[in-house]
C-alpha positions as semicolon CSV with decimal commas, in nm:
position;residue;x (nm);y (nm);z (nm)
1;X;-2,277;1,182;3,052
2;X;-1,924;1,294;3,131
3;X;-1,709;1,073;3,349
4;X;-1,408;1,227;3,515
5;X;-1,119;1,000;3,604
6;X;-0,828;1,109;3,817
7;X;-0,511;1,171;3,618
8;X;-0,224;0,927;3,591
9;X;0,146;0,996;3,536
10;X;0,266;0,855;3,201
11;X;0,596;0,875;3,014
12;X;0,635;1,023;2,668
13;X;0,850;0,843;2,411
14;X;0,949;0,869;2,046
15;X;0,801;0,646;1,778
16;X;0,999;0,741;1,469
17;X;0,948;1,114;1,425
18;X;0,632;1,120;1,638
19;X;0,597;1,173;2,010
20;X;0,376;0,909;2,170
21;X;0,237;0,785;2,502
22;X;0,128;0,439;2,608
23;X;-0,238;0,459;2,711
24;X;-0,298;0,274;3,041
25;X;-0,565;0,002;3,035
26;X;-0,814;0,204;3,241
27;X;-0,807;0,476;2,973
28;X;-0,831;0,250;2,666
29;X;-1,058;0,368;2,387
30;X;-1,272;0,145;2,167
31;X;-1,186;0,096;1,802
32;X;-0,872;0,149;1,598
33;X;-0,883;0,528;1,547
34;X;-0,944;0,841;1,752
35;X;-0,968;1,218;1,713
36;X;-0,687;1,421;1,875
37;X;-0,721;1,794;1,932
38;X;-0,543;2,055;2,136
39;X;-0,730;2,289;2,370
40;X;-0,473;2,536;2,503
41;X;-0,203;2,320;2,666
42;X;-0,438;2,021;2,695
43;X;-0,456;1,730;2,450
44;X;-0,798;1,572;2,412
45;X;-0,833;1,224;2,261
46;X;-1,184;1,109;2,165
47;X;-1,290;0,777;2,014
48;X;-1,446;0,795;1,669
49;X;-1,804;0,679;1,706
50;X;-1,879;0,380;1,486
51;X;-2,208;0,326;1,307
52;X;-2,321;-0,036;1,274
53;X;-2,380;-0,138;0,912
54;X;-2,749;-0,195;0,977
55;X;-2,792;0,162;1,111
56;X;-2,593;0,303;0,819
57;X;-2,809;0,121;0,564
58;X;-3,125;0,245;0,739
59;X;-3,010;0,605;0,678
60;X;-2,985;0,561;0,301
61;X;-3,280;0,618;0,068
62;X;-3,381;0,317;-0,140
63;X;-3,255;0,308;-0,499
64;X;-3,523;0,377;-0,757
65;X;-3,312;0,272;-1,056
66;X;-3,428;-0,018;-1,268
67;X;-3,158;-0,283;-1,293
68;X;-3,115;-0,448;-1,633
69;X;-3,168;-0,821;-1,665
70;X;-2,843;-1,007;-1,718
71;X;-2,878;-1,342;-1,887
72;X;-2,669;-1,645;-1,800
73;X;-2,352;-1,630;-2,003
74;X;-2,145;-1,940;-2,080
75;X;-1,828;-1,975;-1,879
76;X;-1,513;-1,862;-2,059
77;X;-1,233;-2,112;-2,103
78;X;-0,936;-2,053;-1,875
79;X;-0,587;-2,175;-1,957
80;X;-0,422;-2,292;-1,635
């Protein structure tokens, strides 16, 4: 579903050598990263979809490797 929100006037500023804008609260995106692309003269910012760990693990095939037995080893002396 696409939601269209009316535009809002924002100011551009410099952050080091980069041009930046402050994103108003009503346009905040989830997460810490986003995808930015240019379509003609329009900039499009999209949130990067996150995959919960449980869903990611469900996508992976089970490992068929046999794991070797590792016996209990004595603790090594540590000089503090």
